[in-house]
N, C-alpha and C positions, 0 to 999 in steps of 0.2 A: 254331359251327364243329364239323363232325363229327369224332368221335374215330377215329383210324386204328388198325389192328391193332397197329402198332408202338407207338403211344401207349398203348394198353391194356396191352401187354406191359411197358412201362416203368413204368406206374403200379402194376402188380402187383409189379414188382421193388421199387418204393418201399415198398410195404406189407411185403414180405418183409424188406427191410433194416431197416425200423422195428421189426419184431417180433423178428428174430434178431440184429441188430447187425452191425457191420463187423469183418471179420477183421483181425488184425494183419498188415500186408503182409510183415513179416519172416519169416513162417512158410514162405513159398514155395509154399503150397498155395492152392486156391481156396475151401476151406471148412474148418471145424474140427468136432470131435466134438460140441461144445456148440451147434452150429447157426449160428455166425457165418459170414458169406459175404463174398466180394469182389463187385465189380460184375458180373463175368462170370457168376459162380455164381448170383447173384440173378436175372439175366436168364434164364439157362438154366433155373432152377427155375420162373420165371414162364411159360416156354414149355412145358416138359415136365411140370411138377408134381413133379419129383424132383431129388435131388442124388445122383448116382452115387458109390459108394465111392472111385472114382479121384480125386474132387475133394478127398478127405482125405489121400491119400498117393501119388498118381501124377500129378503135374502135366502130364507130357508127354501121357499118354493123355486126361486131362481137357481139355487144350487141343485135342486132336484132336476130341473130342466137341463142343466149342464151335464150332470152326471149320467143322465139317461140318453144322452146323444153321443153315440160311439165315435163318430168322426171328430167331434169337439174334444172328447176325452183323449183320443189318440194324439191330436195336435198338442193338447196341454201336457201330456206326458213328455213329449219332445222338448217343450219349453222348460219343464221341470228338470230335465236331464242336463240342459246346458247351464243351469244356474250353478253358482259356486258353493252351494250348500245342499244338504240332503233333505228330502221331504220328511215331515213328521210321520211317525207310525200311527196307524189307527187299527181298529178291530178288523177291518177289511183289507189291510195292506197300507201302502203309502198313500198319504192324503195329498194329492197333487194340487188341488184347489187351495188348500190351506198353505201349502208350500209357496205358491205364487203370491197369495195375499200377505204372507209373512215376509217374503222378500221385499214386496213393495212398501211395507210398513216399517221396515228396519233400516237404520243407517248402516251402510256397508263399508267396511274398511277399504275394499278395493275401489270404491267410488269416492274416496277421500272423506269417509265417515258422514256421508249424506244419504238421503233416501234416493232411490232410483227415480229418474224423471222420464218424460216421454221419449226422449232420445235414447236413454238407456234401454227402455222397453223395446223400442224399435230395433235396436242392436241385438237384443236377446231373441226377438222373433226372427231376425235374419239368421242368426247362428242356428236356431232350431230348424228353420226351413232348409238350410244347407245340410244340416246333419240328417234330416229326414230324407232329403234327396240322395244322400250318399249311401244310404243303406235302407233296406226294406224292413228290417227288424229292429225293434227297440233294444238297445244294449242293456245288459244286466244292470240292476241298480247298484250304485256304489255302496261300499261298506263304510260305516263310520269308524272302523278300526284303522283305516288307512288314510294317510293325509291326501288332500285333494289337489295339492300343488305339485307340479312337476319340478323335479330338481335335476339339474344337469351337473355332471361331474366334469370339471374343467381341469385338465392336467397342465400344469405349468412346468416346463423343463427346468431343472436346476442349472444355475449358471456354472459353467466350467471354470475351474481355477487353473490358471496357467502358472507354471513354475518359473 
């Protein structure tokens, strides 16, 4: 299967996350002075090769930089799609950046009621990269009316009674 540009971006973000580590989501910024990154900052650096100073101390401007970079946003939409929750709605549609930040800041039942760590983020980036490689179009957003867990119907044959 050919690798897409988005898949390559997400794999580079994985490497950055593995090398620098995950930021504490309670800081309110996208990066720290010691190099730790959140998902959006890792993807931004994968695309641009840099982490602007605003990522350390000006989250509003950093968010603007992220939102106006289409390759970054395309990659972040794939990451958002592989998370087990839906993004919050905003006036302009789904808020992908807020979705990722919320996922990092919340203890998840599927993670044993703990916050995601660096390894979890690397796994999510990998799933998003594989999904981006598998198709060239972003799948439709999930509906909150339907459950997000797959259920399988297992049929167990009835025991036969012998007379």
